FIKOLZA-1660 file (N, C-alpha, C; in steps of 0.1 Angstrom, whole numbers, plus 5000, padded with zeros to 4 digits):
% residues 223
   i   px   py   pz ch aa at
   1 1238 4231 8868  A  X  N
   1 1224 4235 8876  A  X CA
   1 1214 4232 8858  A  X  C
   2 1207 4235 8862  A  X  N
   2 1192 4227 8853  A  X CA
   2 1182 4241 8852  A  X  C
   3 1183 4242 8842  A  X  N
   3 1169 4253 8837  A  X CA
   3 1152 4243 8843  A  X  C
   4 1149 4256 8844  A  X  N
   4 1133 4257 8847  A  X CA
   4 1125 4247 8835  A  X  C
   5 1120 4239 8836  A  X  N
   5 1113 4231 8830  A  X CA
   5 1108 4237 8817  A  X  C
   6 1104 4235 8806  A  X  N
   6 1096 4244 8796  A  X CA
   6 1089 4235 8785  A  X  C
   7 1074 4238 8784  A  X  N
   7 1070 4230 8778  A  X CA
   7 1068 4243 8763  A  X  C
   8 1071 4234 8752  A  X  N
   8 1065 4238 8740  A  X CA
   8 1051 4238 8734  A  X  C
   9 1046 4249 8732  A  X  N
   9 1033 4254 8728  A  X CA
   9 1027 4256 8712  A  X  C
  10 1021 4246 8701  A  X  N
  10 1020 4246 8690  A  X CA
  10 1031 4244 8683  A  X  C
  11 1043 4234 8692  A  X  N
  11 1054 4230 8682  A  X CA
  11 1060 4221 8686  A  X  C
  12 1068 4209 8682  A  X  N
  12 1071 4201 8685  A  X CA
  12 1086 4203 8697  A  X  C
  13 1089 4194 8706  A  X  N
  13 1102 4197 8713  A  X CA
  13 1108 4189 8708  A  X  C
  14 1121 4186 8701  A  X  N
  14 1132 4185 8695  A  X CA
  14 1147 4187 8701  A  X  C
  15 1148 4176 8710  A  X  N
  15 1161 4178 8719  A  X CA
  15 1157 4193 8728  A  X  C
  16 1160 4197 8732  A  X  N
  16 1162 4209 8738  A  X CA
  16 1155 4221 8733  A  X  C
  17 1150 4222 8724  A  X  N
  17 1147 4233 8717  A  X CA
  17 1130 4231 8712  A  X  C
  18 1121 4238 8710  A  X  N
  18 1110 4239 8705  A  X CA
  18 1113 4246 8690  A  X  C
  19 1106 4234 8676  A  X  N
  19 1104 4240 8665  A  X CA
  19 1095 4230 8656  A  X  C
  20 1092 4239 8644  A  X  N
  20 1087 4232 8639  A  X CA
  20 1070 4243 8639  A  X  C
  21 1059 4239 8631  A  X  N
  21 1045 4245 8633  A  X CA
  21 1036 4241 8643  A  X  C
  22 1041 4230 8643  A  X  N
  22 1026 4224 8653  A  X CA
  22 1028 4211 8662  A  X  C
  23 1020 4210 8674  A  X  N
  23 1022 4198 8682  A  X CA
  23 1018 4183 8675  A  X  C
  24 1031 4175 8677  A  X  N
  24 1030 4163 8674  A  X CA
  24 1019 4157 8676  A  X  C
  25 1012 4149 8666  A  X  N
  25 0999 4141 8668  A  X CA
  25 0988 4148 8666  A  X  C
  26 0985 4162 8664  A  X  N
  26 0978 4172 8661  A  X CA
  26 0971 4170 8648  A  X  C
  27 0956 4166 8643  A  X  N
  27 0953 4163 8637  A  X CA
  27 0943 4185 8628  A  X  C
  28 0946 4178 8615  A  X  N
  28 0938 4190 8607  A  X CA
  28 0931 4190 8595  A  X  C
  29 0922 4196 8593  A  X  N
  29 0919 4200 8574  A  X CA
  29 0927 4205 8567  A  X  C
  30 0935 4208 8558  A  X  N
  30 0939 4219 8553  A  X CA
  30 0935 4211 8533  A  X  C
  31 0928 4224 8525  A  X  N
  31 0929 4222 8514  A  X CA
  31 0919 4207 8511  A  X  C
  32 0909 4204 8520  A  X  N
  32 0894 4195 8517  A  X CA
  32 0903 4179 8520  A  X  C
  33 0916 4183 8529  A  X  N
  33 0928 4169 8533  A  X CA
  33 0924 4170 8545  A  X  C
  34 0925 4157 8552  A  X  N
  34 0936 4156 8564  A  X CA
  34 0940 4151 8568  A  X  C
  35 0949 4164 8580  A  X  N
  35 0966 4158 8580  A  X CA
  35 0972 4157 8593  A  X  C
  36 0984 4149 8596  A  X  N
  36 0989 4150 8607  A  X CA
  36 1000 4155 8611  A  X  C
  37 0998 4162 8622  A  X  N
  37 1014 4165 8624  A  X CA
  37 1024 4158 8630  A  X  C
  38 1037 4157 8622  A  X  N
  38 1049 4147 8627  A  X CA
  38 1054 4150 8639  A  X  C
  39 1064 4141 8644  A  X  N
  39 1071 4142 8661  A  X CA
  39 1080 4155 8653  A  X  C
  40 1084 4160 8644  A  X  N
  40 1093 4172 8640  A  X CA
  40 1085 4185 8636  A  X  C
  41 1073 4182 8638  A  X  N
  41 1061 4197 8642  A  X CA
  41 1059 4200 8625  A  X  C
  42 1061 4188 8616  A  X  N
  42 1056 4195 8605  A  X CA
  42 1042 4189 8597  A  X  C
  43 1036 4196 8593  A  X  N
  43 1020 4189 8588  A  X CA
  43 1023 4177 8572  A  X  C
  44 1014 4173 8576  A  X  N
  44 1015 4159 8562  A  X CA
  44 1004 4149 8560  A  X  C
  45 0998 4153 8548  A  X  N
  45 0984 4142 8546  A  X CA
  45 0985 4129 8555  A  X  C
  46 0972 4124 8558  A  X  N
  46 0974 4115 8566  A  X CA
  46 0965 4103 8554  A  X  C
  47 0958 4111 8544  A  X  N
  47 0949 4101 8535  A  X CA
  47 0949 4112 8525  A  X  C
  48 0941 4106 8513  A  X  N
  48 0937 4113 8504  A  X CA
  48 0929 4120 8503  A  X  C
  49 0925 4135 8498  A  X  N
  49 0919 4145 8499  A  X CA
  49 0908 4143 8495  A  X  C
  50 0895 4147 8502  A  X  N
  50 0883 4140 8503  A  X CA
  50 0875 4152 8486  A  X  C
  51 0867 4142 8483  A  X  N
  51 0864 4145 8470  A  X CA
  51 0848 4154 8472  A  X  C
  52 0852 4164 8467  A  X  N
  52 0841 4178 8472  A  X CA
  52 0833 4175 8457  A  X  C
  53 0818 4181 8459  A  X  N
  53 0814 4185 8470  A  X CA
  53 0807 4176 8480  A  X  C
  54 0805 4160 8476  A  X  N
  54 0798 4150 8483  A  X CA
  54 0806 4143 8497  A  X  C
  55 0819 4150 8498  A  X  N
  55 0827 4143 8506  A  X CA
  55 0834 4152 8514  A  X  C
  56 0838 4159 8529  A  X  N
  56 0845 4169 8530  A  X CA
  56 0852 4166 8539  A  X  C
  57 0864 4173 8543  A  X  N
  57 0869 4167 8558  A  X CA
  57 0865 4179 8570  A  X  C
  58 0868 4173 8579  A  X  N
  58 0860 4176 8591  A  X CA
  58 0869 4174 8606  A  X  C
  59 0874 4180 8614  A  X  N
  59 0878 4173 8633  A  X CA
  59 0868 4172 8635  A  X  C
  60 0866 4158 8640  A  X  N
  60 0855 4153 8647  A  X CA
  60 0860 4151 8663  A  X  C
  61 0859 4159 8671  A  X  N
  61 0873 4154 8683  A  X CA
  61 0885 4160 8684  A  X  C
  62 0894 4150 8684  A  X  N
  62 0908 4157 8674  A  X CA
  62 0913 4149 8663  A  X  C
  63 0902 4139 8659  A  X  N
  63 0908 4133 8643  A  X CA
  63 0901 4141 8628  A  X  C
  64 0909 4142 8620  A  X  N
  64 0903 4150 8606  A  X CA
  64 0903 4136 8600  A  X  C
  65 0888 4136 8591  A  X  N
  65 0887 4126 8585  A  X CA
  65 0878 4130 8577  A  X  C
  66 0878 4124 8561  A  X  N
  66 0863 4125 8556  A  X CA
  66 0858 4121 8554  A  X  C
  67 0840 4130 8557  A  X  N
  67 0827 4132 8555  A  X CA
  67 0821 4129 8549  A  X  C
  68 0806 4124 8548  A  X  N
  68 0798 4127 8538  A  X CA
  68 0792 4139 8539  A  X  C
  69 0793 4147 8529  A  X  N
  69 0786 4161 8532  A  X CA
  69 0773 4166 8525  A  X  C
  70 0759 4160 8528  A  X  N
  70 0749 4162 8523  A  X CA
  70 0743 4171 8520  A  X  C
  71 0735 4177 8512  A  X  N
  71 0726 4191 8515  A  X CA
  71 0719 4190 8522  A  X  C
  72 0718 4201 8530  A  X  N
  72 0706 4203 8541  A  X CA
  72 0697 4214 8541  A  X  C
  73 0690 4212 8549  A  X  N
  73 0681 4224 8547  A  X CA
  73 0679 4234 8560  A  X  C
  74 0685 4251 8560  A  X  N
  74 0684 4259 8573  A  X CA
  74 0669 4272 8569  A  X  C
  75 0662 4269 8580  A  X  N
  75 0651 4275 8578  A  X CA
  75 0643 4271 8585  A  X  C
  76 0631 4274 8576  A  X  N
  76 0616 4266 8584  A  X CA
  76 0612 4260 8570  A  X  C
  77 0617 4248 8568  A  X  N
  77 0613 4244 8557  A  X CA
  77 0601 4231 8555  A  X  C
  78 0595 4230 8569  A  X  N
  78 0582 4225 8568  A  X CA
  78 0570 4231 8570  A  X  C
  79 0564 4226 8566  A  X  N
  79 0547 4236 8569  A  X CA
  79 0548 4240 8580  A  X  C
  80 0543 4253 8579  A  X  N
  80 0537 4259 8595  A  X CA
  80 0519 4259 8589  A  X  C
  81 0514 4261 8602  A  X  N
  81 0499 4260 8601  A  X CA
  81 0490 4269 8605  A  X  C
  82 0494 4281 8602  A  X  N
  82 0488 4295 8606  A  X CA
  82 0487 4300 8593  A  X  C
  83 0476 4302 8585  A  X  N
  83 0476 4312 8574  A  X CA
  83 0478 4322 8570  A  X  C
  84 0485 4327 8563  A  X  N
  84 0488 4344 8562  A  X CA
  84 0485 4348 8547  A  X  C
  85 0492 4358 8545  A  X  N
  85 0494 4368 8532  A  X CA
  85 0502 4377 8532  A  X  C
  86 0511 4380 8522  A  X  N
  86 0524 4383 8519  A  X CA
  86 0519 4396 8514  A  X  C
  87 0520 4412 8515  A  X  N
  87 0520 4425 8507  A  X CA
  87 0524 4422 8497  A  X  C
  88 0520 4429 8481  A  X  N
  88 0527 4430 8474  A  X CA
  88 0540 4441 8473  A  X  C
  89 0554 4445 8467  A  X  N
  89 0555 4451 8468  A  X CA
  89 0564 4454 8482  A  X  C
  90 0564 4443 8492  A  X  N
  90 0577 4446 8505  A  X CA
  90 0581 4437 8507  A  X  C
  91 0597 4442 8511  A  X  N
  91 0605 4430 8513  A  X CA
  91 0603 4423 8525  A  X  C
  92 0604 4414 8526  A  X  N
  92 0600 4405 8541  A  X CA
  92 0616 4398 8544  A  X  C
  93 0621 4400 8554  A  X  N
  93 0632 4395 8555  A  X CA
  93 0636 4383 8571  A  X  C
  94 0639 4376 8569  A  X  N
  94 0638 4366 8583  A  X CA
  94 0653 4362 8588  A  X  C
  95 0662 4362 8600  A  X  N
  95 0671 4359 8602  A  X CA
  95 0674 4345 8599  A  X  C
  96 0688 4339 8591  A  X  N
  96 0692 4329 8586  A  X CA
  96 0709 4324 8596  A  X  C
  97 0709 4314 8602  A  X  N
  97 0724 4311 8603  A  X CA
  97 0729 4299 8597  A  X  C
  98 0746 4301 8593  A  X  N
  98 0746 4289 8591  A  X CA
  98 0761 4288 8600  A  X  C
  99 0762 4277 8600  A  X  N
  99 0770 4271 8612  A  X CA
  99 0786 4273 8601  A  X  C
 100 0786 4269 8592  A  X  N
 100 0800 4266 8587  A  X CA
 100 0802 4274 8573  A  X  C
 101 0812 4274 8565  A  X  N
 101 0812 4280 8550  A  X CA
 101 0800 4266 8541  A  X  C
 102 0795 4275 8535  A  X  N
 102 0784 4265 8529  A  X CA
 102 0781 4274 8516  A  X  C
 103 0773 4272 8505  A  X  N
 103 0770 4266 8490  A  X CA
 103 0755 4270 8489  A  X  C
 104 0750 4276 8489  A  X  N
 104 0731 4282 8486  A  X CA
 104 0728 4277 8475  A  X  C
 105 0722 4263 8477  A  X  N
 105 0721 4252 8464  A  X CA
 105 0702 4260 8458  A  X  C
 106 0695 4262 8466  A  X  N
 106 0684 4269 8460  A  X CA
 106 0676 4277 8473  A  X  C
 107 0672 4287 8471  A  X  N
 107 0662 4294 8483  A  X CA
 107 0648 4288 8479  A  X  C
 108 0640 4291 8493  A  X  N
 108 0626 4283 8490  A  X CA
 108 0618 4288 8504  A  X  C
 109 0603 4288 8495  A  X  N
 109 0593 4292 8506  A  X CA
 109 0580 4281 8503  A  X  C
 110 0571 4281 8509  A  X  N
 110 0561 4269 8507  A  X CA
 110 0550 4281 8508  A  X  C
 111 0545 4279 8495  A  X  N
 111 0533 4288 8493  A  X CA
 111 0519 4278 8496  A  X  C
 112 0509 4293 8501  A  X  N
 112 0500 4282 8501  A  X CA
 112 0487 4281 8488  A  X  C
 113 0488 4290 8478  A  X  N
 113 0485 4293 8466  A  X CA
 113 0487 4299 8460  A  X  C
 114 0482 4299 8446  A  X  N
 114 0491 4308 8438  A  X CA
 114 0484 4326 8440  A  X  C
 115 0476 4328 8443  A  X  N
 115 0469 4340 8446  A  X CA
 115 0460 4347 8436  A  X  C
 116 0453 4356 8440  A  X  N
 116 0444 4360 8429  A  X CA
 116 0444 4378 8425  A  X  C
 117 0451 4380 8415  A  X  N
 117 0455 4373 8401  A  X CA
 117 0470 4365 8409  A  X  C
 118 0476 4360 8398  A  X  N
 118 0485 4351 8403  A  X CA
 118 0496 4357 8406  A  X  C
 119 0501 4356 8417  A  X  N
 119 0515 4360 8425  A  X CA
 119 0528 4357 8420  A  X  C
 120 0541 4361 8420  A  X  N
 120 0552 4358 8419  A  X CA
 120 0560 4361 8430  A  X  C
 121 0572 4350 8435  A  X  N
 121 0581 4357 8444  A  X CA
 121 0595 4356 8438  A  X  C
 122 0604 4365 8444  A  X  N
 122 0618 4362 8441  A  X CA
 122 0621 4362 8455  A  X  C
 123 0634 4359 8456  A  X  N
 123 0645 4357 8467  A  X CA
 123 0655 4364 8470  A  X  C
 124 0660 4366 8484  A  X  N
 124 0677 4370 8483  A  X CA
 124 0684 4368 8497  A  X  C
 125 0696 4368 8494  A  X  N
 125 0706 4364 8510  A  X CA
 125 0713 4380 8513  A  X  C
 126 0710 4388 8523  A  X  N
 126 0716 4395 8525  A  X CA
 126 0726 4395 8543  A  X  C
 127 0734 4400 8540  A  X  N
 127 0746 4398 8555  A  X CA
 127 0739 4405 8563  A  X  C
 128 0744 4404 8575  A  X  N
 128 0739 4409 8588  A  X CA
 128 0749 4418 8598  A  X  C
 129 0743 4434 8603  A  X  N
 129 0749 4442 8604  A  X CA
 129 0739 4445 8616  A  X  C
 130 0741 4445 8626  A  X  N
 130 0736 4450 8640  A  X CA
 130 0719 4444 8639  A  X  C
 131 0722 4434 8639  A  X  N
 131 0708 4425 8638  A  X CA
 131 0696 4432 8630  A  X  C
 132 0699 4433 8618  A  X  N
 132 0695 4437 8605  A  X CA
 132 0701 4436 8591  A  X  C
 133 0694 4433 8580  A  X  N
 133 0700 4430 8567  A  X CA
 133 0709 4443 8563  A  X  C
 134 0717 4441 8556  A  X  N
 134 0727 4447 8553  A  X CA
 134 0733 4443 8538  A  X  C
 135 0745 4440 8534  A  X  N
 135 0750 4438 8520  A  X CA
 135 0741 4430 8513  A  X  C
 136 0735 4429 8499  A  X  N
 136 0734 4420 8495  A  X CA
 136 0744 4409 8488  A  X  C
 137 0744 4394 8491  A  X  N
 137 0755 4384 8486  A  X CA
 137 0746 4372 8477  A  X  C
 138 0734 4377 8473  A  X  N
 138 0731 4368 8461  A  X CA
 138 0713 4370 8462  A  X  C
 139 0715 4367 8450  A  X  N
 139 0694 4365 8447  A  X CA
 139 0688 4359 8439  A  X  C
 140 0676 4351 8434  A  X  N
 140 0667 4344 8426  A  X CA
 140 0665 4348 8417  A  X  C
 141 0660 4344 8406  A  X  N
 141 0649 4345 8396  A  X CA
 141 0638 4340 8406  A  X  C
 142 0623 4347 8394  A  X  N
 142 0613 4343 8403  A  X CA
 142 0605 4334 8396  A  X  C
 143 0598 4328 8405  A  X  N
 143 0590 4318 8403  A  X CA
 143 0573 4320 8408  A  X  C
 144 0562 4311 8401  A  X  N
 144 0549 4313 8404  A  X CA
 144 0544 4306 8418  A  X  C
 145 0538 4313 8427  A  X  N
 145 0531 4314 8436  A  X CA
 145 0523 4301 8435  A  X  C
 146 0521 4288 8443  A  X  N
 146 0517 4278 8447  A  X CA
 146 0511 4273 8457  A  X  C
 147 0504 4259 8456  A  X  N
 147 0503 4252 8469  A  X CA
 147 0508 4243 8472  A  X  C
 148 0529 4246 8472  A  X  N
 148 0538 4239 8474  A  X CA
 148 0552 4243 8479  A  X  C
 149 0560 4234 8483  A  X  N
 149 0574 4241 8483  A  X CA
 149 0578 4245 8471  A  X  C
 150 0583 4256 8468  A  X  N
 150 0591 4266 8458  A  X CA
 150 0604 4265 8460  A  X  C
 151 0609 4262 8450  A  X  N
 151 0626 4266 8448  A  X CA
 151 0626 4271 8433  A  X  C
 152 0638 4282 8443  A  X  N
 152 0643 4294 8436  A  X CA
 152 0657 4294 8436  A  X  C
 153 0664 4291 8424  A  X  N
 153 0678 4288 8421  A  X CA
 153 0685 4304 8422  A  X  C
 154 0697 4304 8429  A  X  N
 154 0702 4317 8426  A  X CA
 154 0706 4323 8413  A  X  C
 155 0705 4333 8410  A  X  N
 155 0712 4337 8394  A  X CA
 155 0726 4332 8395  A  X  C
 156 0736 4336 8400  A  X  N
 156 0747 4330 8399  A  X CA
 156 0754 4323 8413  A  X  C
 157 0763 4313 8411  A  X  N
 157 0766 4304 8418  A  X CA
 157 0773 4312 8435  A  X  C
 158 0764 4310 8443  A  X  N
 158 0763 4315 8460  A  X CA
 158 0773 4308 8469  A  X  C
 159 0781 4313 8471  A  X  N
 159 0791 4307 8487  A  X CA
 159 0791 4317 8496  A  X  C
 160 0788 4310 8508  A  X  N
 160 0789 4324 8517  A  X CA
 160 0799 4319 8530  A  X  C
 161 0803 4324 8538  A  X  N
 161 0811 4322 8551  A  X CA
 161 0803 4318 8563  A  X  C
 162 0802 4310 8575  A  X  N
 162 0795 4303 8585  A  X CA
 162 0798 4327 8592  A  X  C
 163 0778 4325 8601  A  X  N
 163 0778 4339 8602  A  X CA
 163 0760 4341 8604  A  X  C
 164 0757 4349 8603  A  X  N
 164 0744 4352 8604  A  X CA
 164 0741 4363 8596  A  X  C
 165 0727 4357 8587  A  X  N
 165 0723 4364 8574  A  X CA
 165 0709 4366 8576  A  X  C
 166 0699 4375 8563  A  X  N
 166 0688 4376 8562  A  X CA
 166 0683 4369 8550  A  X  C
 167 0673 4364 8549  A  X  N
 167 0668 4355 8540  A  X CA
 167 0655 4367 8535  A  X  C
 168 0655 4370 8523  A  X  N
 168 0645 4380 8523  A  X CA
 168 0638 4371 8507  A  X  C
 169 0622 4379 8510  A  X  N
 169 0615 4376 8498  A  X CA
 169 0607 4386 8495  A  X  C
 170 0602 4386 8481  A  X  N
 170 0597 4401 8477  A  X CA
 170 0584 4395 8469  A  X  C
 171 0572 4398 8467  A  X  N
 171 0562 4394 8457  A  X CA
 171 0552 4401 8451  A  X  C
 172 0552 4396 8440  A  X  N
 172 0539 4409 8428  A  X CA
 172 0531 4411 8433  A  X  C
 173 0522 4405 8443  A  X  N
 173 0508 4405 8446  A  X CA
 173 0507 4398 8456  A  X  C
 174 0491 4400 8465  A  X  N
 174 0495 4393 8471  A  X CA
 174 0491 4376 8476  A  X  C
 175 0503 4374 8482  A  X  N
 175 0503 4362 8481  A  X CA
 175 0498 4350 8489  A  X  C
 176 0492 4344 8491  A  X  N
 176 0491 4330 8502  A  X CA
 176 0504 4324 8508  A  X  C
 177 0501 4324 8521  A  X  N
 177 0518 4320 8527  A  X CA
 177 0514 4310 8541  A  X  C
 178 0523 4310 8545  A  X  N
 178 0521 4301 8560  A  X CA
 178 0533 4305 8569  A  X  C
 179 0522 4314 8582  A  X  N
 179 0530 4314 8597  A  X CA
 179 0527 4305 8601  A  X  C
 180 0537 4308 8620  A  X  N
 180 0532 4304 8633  A  X CA
 180 0538 4312 8639  A  X  C
 181 0535 4312 8652  A  X  N
 181 0536 4319 8664  A  X CA
 181 0547 4316 8668  A  X  C
 182 0559 4324 8672  A  X  N
 182 0574 4317 8680  A  X CA
 182 0576 4338 8685  A  X  C
 183 0574 4331 8694  A  X  N
 183 0579 4345 8704  A  X CA
 183 0594 4355 8701  A  X  C
 184 0605 4348 8701  A  X  N
 184 0614 4349 8698  A  X CA
 184 0618 4351 8683  A  X  C
 185 0612 4347 8675  A  X  N
 185 0613 4351 8664  A  X CA
 185 0607 4364 8659  A  X  C
 186 0622 4367 8649  A  X  N
 186 0620 4380 8642  A  X CA
 186 0614 4383 8628  A  X  C
 187 0611 4395 8624  A  X  N
 187 0607 4396 8600  A  X CA
 187 0611 4408 8606  A  X  C
 188 0616 4415 8597  A  X  N
 188 0624 4431 8593  A  X CA
 188 0611 4432 8575  A  X  C
 189 0603 4444 8576  A  X  N
 189 0599 4445 8562  A  X CA
 189 0602 4461 8559  A  X  C
 190 0601 4463 8543  A  X  N
 190 0600 4474 8540  A  X CA
 190 0598 4475 8527  A  X  C
 191 0589 4486 8525  A  X  N
 191 0588 4486 8506  A  X CA
 191 0594 4486 8496  A  X  C
 192 0594 4483 8488  A  X  N
 192 0601 4481 8480  A  X CA
 192 0594 4475 8464  A  X  C
 193 0592 4484 8448  A  X  N
 193 0587 4478 8445  A  X CA
 193 0592 4464 8434  A  X  C
 194 0585 4458 8436  A  X  N
 194 0585 4442 8432  A  X CA
 194 0597 4445 8415  A  X  C
 195 0593 4454 8410  A  X  N
 195 0601 4449 8398  A  X CA
 195 0610 4462 8396  A  X  C
 196 0618 4464 8405  A  X  N
 196 0630 4467 8406  A  X CA
 196 0642 4457 8409  A  X  C
 197 0649 4460 8407  A  X  N
 197 0665 4446 8416  A  X CA
 197 0665 4446 8432  A  X  C
 198 0664 4437 8435  A  X  N
 198 0671 4441 8449  A  X CA
 198 0682 4446 8451  A  X  C
 199 0678 4458 8462  A  X  N
 199 0692 4470 8463  A  X CA
 199 0700 4463 8475  A  X  C
 200 0712 4469 8465  A  X  N
 200 0727 4464 8465  A  X CA
 200 0726 4461 8486  A  X  C
 201 0723 4473 8488  A  X  N
 201 0722 4474 8507  A  X CA
 201 0708 4475 8507  A  X  C
 202 0702 4469 8523  A  X  N
 202 0691 4468 8523  A  X CA
 202 0690 4482 8534  A  X  C
 203 0674 4487 8526  A  X  N
 203 0670 4499 8532  A  X CA
 203 0669 4500 8547  A  X  C
 204 0668 4514 8554  A  X  N
 204 0663 4509 8569  A  X CA
 204 0646 4505 8566  A  X  C
 205 0647 4493 8580  A  X  N
 205 0634 4482 8579  A  X CA
 205 0630 4491 8596  A  X  C
 206 0614 4482 8593  A  X  N
 206 0602 4484 8603  A  X CA
 206 0604 4465 8614  A  X  C
 207 0608 4463 8623  A  X  N
 207 0606 4452 8628  A  X CA
 207 0595 4449 8633  A  X  C
 208 0592 4437 8629  A  X  N
 208 0578 4431 8644  A  X CA
 208 0583 4416 8645  A  X  C
 209 0580 4413 8656  A  X  N
 209 0582 4400 8665  A  X CA
 209 0572 4386 8667  A  X  C
 210 0572 4377 8667  A  X  N
 210 0564 4370 8674  A  X CA
 210 0556 4362 8666  A  X  C
 211 0563 4359 8651  A  X  N
 211 0558 4352 8639  A  X CA
 211 0572 4346 8629  A  X  C
 212 0568 4337 8628  A  X  N
 212 0583 4329 8620  A  X CA
 212 0573 4325 8604  A  X  C
 213 0583 4325 8593  A  X  N
 213 0577 4326 8578  A  X CA
 213 0587 4316 8573  A  X  C
 214 0575 4313 8563  A  X  N
 214 0581 4297 8557  A  X CA
 214 0592 4300 8547  A  X  C
 215 0600 4304 8555  A  X  N
 215 0614 4307 8542  A  X CA
 215 0623 4299 8545  A  X  C
 216 0631 4296 8537  A  X  N
 216 0642 4286 8538  A  X CA
 216 0654 4284 8529  A  X  C
 217 0667 4280 8532  A  X  N
 217 0677 4274 8518  A  X CA
 217 0678 4266 8521  A  X  C
 218 0684 4257 8508  A  X  N
 218 0687 4242 8509  A  X CA
 218 0703 4245 8506  A  X  C
 219 0712 4240 8514  A  X  N
 219 0728 4244 8514  A  X CA
 219 0736 4231 8514  A  X  C
 220 0744 4232 8510  A  X  N
 220 0756 4221 8512  A  X CA
 220 0775 4227 8516  A  X  C
 221 0782 4224 8528  A  X  N
 221 0791 4228 8531  A  X CA
 221 0798 4227 8522  A  X  C
 222 0811 4233 8523  A  X  N
 222 0819 4237 8515  A  X CA
 222 0830 4237 8523  A  X  C
 223 0844 4233 8521  A  X  N
 223 0858 4232 8528  A  X CA
 223 0859 4247 8533  A  X  C
% end
């Protein structure tokens, strides 16, 4: 008598048994290296390791391969069209989402002018809990506001996992900025002295909707 036919899920069929740790011909990325599952159900490298940071292993469809990994912007990196001003000693937070594990190369904001007197800006990144900023994961030094895109380097190297975060800016004085109407846009704000460190945990904040801010980050994906 013959038993019922069986299928090996996530393993190789070898003789009459399921064995190994993967299904034959399956491909994946491991340690930034494209790998292929053998007929015996074992992983092996199908090519040399991708050279980070400018090359990264990714699976497209069912094929793992090294692909170009250029930096890119997340957030509002193109100048918006409505003039605005950000108040002194308030943290403004906007939501951002990273689709992949990534390294934050720079924080950014597009300024509308220096302010009078000269205003300065600092930026930070916080995790998201319950659609609000929560834990600080990194922050920048300050730069002077001006009528141009501003780049703020993280104080220490900053890598984050995929997920939802909040990008935060705080200003030393009344700062000329840009914004735009957007029905789905959220901004959270809370009073905070500029000359103190970004708090480790974001305090309870107020929510306003309907405008987006010219805040962004420049990032590069990581394996």
